[in-house]
C-alpha positions as CSV (number, residue, x, y, z in Angstrom):
1,M,19.8,8.1,-32.5
2,V,18.4,4.7,-33.2
3,A,19.5,3.8,-29.7
4,R,17.2,6.7,-28.6
5,N,14.3,5.8,-30.6
6,R,14.4,2.0,-29.3
7,F,14.7,3.4,-25.7
8,S,11.7,5.6,-26.2
9,I,10.1,2.8,-28.0
10,S,10.3,0.6,-25.4
11,Q,9.7,2.7,-22.6
12,T,6.4,4.0,-24.1
13,V,5.3,0.4,-24.0
14,L,6.2,-0.5,-20.7
15,V,4.4,2.7,-19.8
16,I,1.2,1.5,-21.8
17,V,1.6,-2.3,-20.1
18,V,1.5,-0.8,-16.3
19,T,-1.3,1.9,-17.0
20,L,-2.9,-1.3,-18.3
21,F,-2.6,-3.2,-15.3
22,S,-3.2,-0.5,-12.9
23,L,-6.5,-0.1,-14.4
24,A,-7.1,-3.7,-14.4
25,C,-6.1,-3.5,-10.6
26,L,-8.6,-0.6,-10.3
27,F,-11.8,-2.2,-12.3
28,P,-12.6,-4.5,-9.4
29,F,-12.8,-1.7,-6.7
30,L,-14.8,0.4,-8.8
31,M,-17.5,-2.4,-9.8
32,V,-17.5,-3.0,-5.4
33,I,-18.2,0.8,-5.1
34,A,-20.8,0.7,-8.0
35,G,-22.3,-2.5,-6.7
36,S,-22.9,-0.7,-3.1
37,L,-24.9,2.0,-4.9
38,S,-27.0,-0.5,-7.1
39,T,-30.5,-1.7,-6.3
40,E,-30.9,-5.7,-5.5
41,N,-32.7,-6.1,-9.0
42,D,-30.2,-4.7,-10.9
43,I,-27.4,-6.7,-9.2
44,V,-29.7,-9.9,-9.8
45,N,-30.8,-9.1,-13.3
46,Y,-27.5,-7.2,-14.8
47,G,-24.9,-8.4,-12.1
48,Y,-22.0,-6.0,-11.5
49,T,-21.6,-3.2,-13.4
50,L,-19.0,0.0,-13.2
51,I,-22.0,2.2,-13.6
52,P,-25.1,1.7,-11.2
53,K,-28.2,1.6,-13.3
54,H,-30.4,2.9,-10.4
55,I,-28.2,4.4,-7.9
56,T,-29.3,4.3,-3.9
57,F,-28.3,4.3,-1.2
58,D,-30.2,1.9,0.7
59,S,-27.4,-0.4,1.7
60,Y,-25.4,2.5,3.7
61,R,-28.8,3.7,4.8
62,I,-29.3,0.2,6.4
63,L,-25.8,-0.3,7.9
64,L,-26.5,3.3,9.8
65,L,-29.1,2.1,11.6
66,G,-26.5,0.3,13.9
67,S,-24.2,3.3,13.5
68,N,-23.1,3.7,17.2
69,R,-22.2,-0.3,17.3
70,I,-20.3,0.3,14.0
71,V,-18.3,3.5,15.0
72,D,-17.5,1.4,18.5
73,A,-16.0,-1.1,16.4
74,Y,-14.4,1.0,14.2
75,G,-12.7,2.5,17.1
76,I,-11.8,-1.1,18.5
77,S,-10.3,-2.4,15.2
78,I,-8.2,1.2,14.7
79,L,-6.8,0.5,18.4
80,V,-6.1,-2.6,18.0
81,T,-4.4,-2.5,14.5
82,V,-2.6,0.5,15.6
83,V,-0.8,-1.1,19.1
84,G,-0.8,-4.6,17.5
85,T,1.2,-3.1,14.4
86,A,3.4,-0.8,16.8
87,L,4.0,-3.8,19.0
88,S,4.6,-6.2,16.4
89,I,7.3,-4.2,14.8
90,I,9.2,-4.0,18.0
91,V,9.3,-7.9,18.7
92,N,9.9,-8.8,15.3
93,G,12.3,-6.1,14.7
94,M,14.3,-7.1,18.1
95,G,13.8,-11.2,17.0
96,G,15.4,-10.3,13.2
97,Y,18.1,-8.1,14.9
98,V,19.5,-10.9,17.1
99,M,19.7,-13.3,14.3
100,A,21.3,-11.0,12.2
101,R,24.1,-10.3,14.8
102,R,27.2,-12.4,13.8
103,S,28.6,-12.1,17.0
104,F,25.6,-13.5,18.8
105,R,26.7,-17.2,19.5
106,Y,23.2,-18.7,19.5
107,R,21.8,-16.8,16.5
108,N,21.7,-20.1,14.6
109,V,20.3,-22.2,17.6
110,L,17.4,-19.3,17.5
111,S,17.0,-19.7,14.0
112,I,16.0,-23.2,14.0
113,Y,13.7,-22.6,16.9
114,V,12.0,-20.2,14.9
115,I,11.8,-22.2,11.7
116,I,10.3,-24.9,14.0
117,T,7.4,-22.6,14.5
118,M,6.7,-22.4,11.2
119,L,6.5,-25.9,10.5
120,F,4.6,-27.1,13.9
121,S,1.8,-26.3,15.6
122,G,0.5,-27.1,18.8
123,G,-3.2,-27.4,17.6
124,L,-6.4,-25.1,18.0
125,V,-7.2,-26.3,21.3
126,P,-4.1,-26.2,23.7
127,W,-3.7,-22.9,22.1
128,Y,-7.2,-21.7,23.3
129,I,-6.9,-23.2,26.6
130,I,-3.2,-21.5,27.1
131,C,-5.1,-18.2,26.0
132,V,-7.4,-18.7,28.2
133,R,-6.7,-20.5,31.0
134,Y,-3.1,-19.3,31.7
135,L,-2.9,-16.0,30.0
136,D,-6.2,-15.0,31.0
137,L,-7.2,-13.4,27.7
138,K,-11.2,-14.1,27.4
139,D,-12.9,-10.9,26.5
140,T,-10.1,-8.4,26.7
141,L,-8.0,-6.6,23.8
142,W,-5.0,-8.3,24.4
143,A,-6.7,-11.1,23.2
144,M,-6.7,-9.8,19.3
145,I,-3.2,-8.4,20.1
146,L,-0.9,-10.7,21.4
147,P,-1.3,-14.1,19.8
148,P,-0.3,-12.8,16.3
149,L,2.3,-10.4,17.8
150,A,5.5,-12.6,16.7
151,N,5.8,-13.9,13.4
152,A,8.5,-16.2,11.7
153,F,8.1,-14.9,8.4
154,N,8.3,-11.7,9.5
155,M,11.6,-12.2,11.5
156,F,13.6,-13.8,8.9
157,L,12.3,-10.9,6.4
158,I,13.9,-8.3,8.9
159,R,16.7,-10.7,9.5
160,N,17.7,-11.0,5.8
161,F,17.8,-7.1,5.3
162,M,19.5,-6.3,8.4
163,Q,22.5,-8.7,7.5
164,G,23.2,-6.5,4.3
165,I,24.1,-3.6,7.3
166,P,28.0,-3.5,7.6
167,E,29.5,-5.2,10.8
168,D,31.6,-2.1,10.7
169,L,28.6,0.2,11.9
170,Y,28.0,-2.3,14.9
171,E,31.8,-2.2,15.9
172,S,32.0,1.9,15.5
173,A,28.9,2.2,17.7
174,K,30.4,-0.6,20.2
175,M,33.5,1.5,20.3
176,D,31.8,4.8,21.2
177,G,30.0,2.8,24.3
178,A,26.4,2.4,22.7
179,S,24.5,-0.4,24.2
180,E,22.5,-3.2,22.3
181,Y,19.5,-1.1,22.4
182,R,20.9,2.1,21.5
183,I,22.4,0.4,18.4
184,F,19.5,-1.2,17.5
185,F,17.0,1.8,18.4
186,R,19.6,4.6,17.3
187,L,21.1,3.1,14.5
188,I,19.7,0.1,12.7
189,V,16.0,0.9,13.0
190,P,16.4,4.3,10.8
191,L,18.6,2.1,8.4
192,S,15.9,-0.6,8.3
193,V,12.6,1.6,7.5
194,P,11.9,0.0,4.3
195,V,11.3,-3.4,5.9
196,L,10.0,-2.4,8.6
197,A,7.4,-0.2,6.8
198,T,6.7,-3.2,4.6
199,V,6.2,-6.1,7.7
200,G,4.3,-2.9,9.2
201,L,1.8,-3.0,6.1
202,F,1.6,-6.5,6.0
203,V,0.9,-6.7,10.0
204,A,-1.5,-3.9,9.7
205,L,-3.5,-5.9,6.9
206,G,-3.7,-8.7,9.6
207,Y,-5.0,-6.9,12.5
208,W,-7.5,-4.9,10.4
209,N,-8.8,-8.2,8.2
210,D,-9.2,-10.7,11.7
211,W,-12.4,-11.4,12.8
212,F,-11.4,-15.2,14.2
213,L,-9.8,-14.0,17.1
214,G,-12.4,-11.8,18.2
215,L,-15.3,-15.1,17.5
216,M,-12.7,-16.9,19.6
217,F,-12.1,-14.7,22.5
218,I,-14.7,-11.8,22.7
219,D,-18.1,-12.2,23.7
220,K,-18.7,-8.6,24.9
221,Q,-20.6,-6.6,22.1
222,E,-18.6,-3.4,23.6
223,L,-15.3,-5.2,22.3
224,Q,-16.2,-6.8,19.1
225,P,-13.8,-5.6,16.0
226,L,-15.1,-4.2,13.2
227,Q,-14.6,-7.4,10.9
228,L,-16.5,-9.5,13.6
229,L,-19.5,-7.1,13.7
230,L,-19.6,-7.1,9.8
231,R,-19.5,-10.9,9.9
232,T,-22.3,-10.9,12.3
233,L,-24.5,-8.9,9.9
234,V,-23.7,-10.3,6.8
235,S,-24.7,-13.6,8.7
236,N,-28.2,-11.9,9.8
237,V,-28.9,-11.1,6.3
238,E,-28.0,-14.2,4.7
239,F,-30.3,-15.8,7.5
240,L,-33.1,-13.4,6.5
241,K,-33.1,-14.3,3.2
242,S,-33.0,-18.2,3.5
243,S,-36.0,-18.3,6.1
244,S,-38.5,-18.4,3.9
245,N,-40.8,-20.7,5.5
246,A,-42.9,-17.5,7.4
247,A,-44.9,-15.1,4.8
248,A,-43.6,-12.2,7.0
249,M,-39.7,-13.6,6.4
250,R,-40.4,-13.7,2.8
251,Q,-41.4,-10.1,2.7
252,I,-38.8,-8.7,4.8
253,S,-36.4,-10.9,3.3
254,A,-37.1,-9.6,-0.2
255,T,-36.6,-6.2,0.7
256,I,-32.9,-6.5,2.0
257,P,-30.3,-5.7,-0.5
258,S,-28.1,-8.3,0.8
259,E,-25.3,-8.3,-2.3
260,S,-25.4,-4.3,-2.1
261,I,-24.9,-4.5,1.6
262,K,-21.9,-7.2,0.9
263,M,-20.5,-4.4,-1.6
264,A,-21.0,-1.3,1.3
265,L,-19.5,-3.5,3.7
266,T,-16.7,-3.9,1.8
267,V,-16.1,-0.2,1.0
268,I,-16.4,0.4,4.6
269,T,-14.0,-1.9,6.0
270,I,-11.3,-0.9,3.1
271,G,-11.1,2.7,3.8
272,P,-8.2,2.9,6.3
273,I,-6.0,0.5,4.5
274,V,-6.4,2.2,1.3
275,F,-5.1,5.4,3.1
276,L,-2.6,3.7,4.9
277,Y,-0.6,2.0,1.4
278,P,0.5,5.4,-0.1
279,F,2.4,6.3,2.9
280,V,4.4,3.1,2.7
281,Q,4.3,2.2,-0.8
282,R,7.5,3.8,-1.4
283,Y,9.2,1.5,1.0
284,F,7.5,-1.4,-0.1
285,V,9.3,-3.0,-3.0
286,K,12.7,-2.5,-1.5
287,G,12.0,-3.8,1.6
288,L,10.6,-6.8,0.4
289,M,13.1,-7.5,-2.4
290,V,16.1,-6.6,-0.4
291,G,14.6,-8.7,2.7
292,A,13.8,-11.9,0.6
293,V,16.8,-12.0,-1.4
294,K,20.0,-11.1,0.9
295,G,21.1,-13.5,3.1
């Protein structure tokens, strides 16, 4: 009876701590939403609050003035994220699978080669020259997909998880006449869903939030991803706010809700990731912990 009471008390305390932590994580997100609905004067005078003092949709109205470009950029970002995530899972999964196979003679050599890419880099200029001159990625969607496709950290995360799969499964599949591709796609991938879902979330976040590759390789406006477009909008707003030499510029900059526009941009860009996370949340902790500890 005493042990049961202790357990119930400890469980109650744990629930309270987790609830408070969850509210603490939710608190900034609610402030961002409130900031996007607040007037510029309220943000300047009172700072960011959970409840807007005067609700306004001016920031969203300003963003809707370029709604066609935002919708197109949304489509580009979604396409790049979906295609890039799928290809990255396949490439990193195959790399991790090869390094996890004990029967592969050169798996240690391959592992050292992958580790070297984590420690050393050729530099920005050679990387840019290879992508533009030799791979001809300038002004193409592949410029935002191929450069971050293979990731050494993700490969090792997948490798460590796959090393926990019994070797007998490989041998049984080999005896049944299965090829390496069949073993990987029909046997290993279903068993590795937790770590693949975890890596997929990491990769999807990287593709969705990336603006640097678009800045480096994309000049055509119709191919700009959402993050690059929004970065450009914020830069333009900051330029108008700082251009106080002329009276016209001062009048224009005074009417632009720059702070609430930033919050509205955050709300617009964070939406897909918020909806994606619940689908992979159940795999996240298991895939990350097993992949990081085993091996």
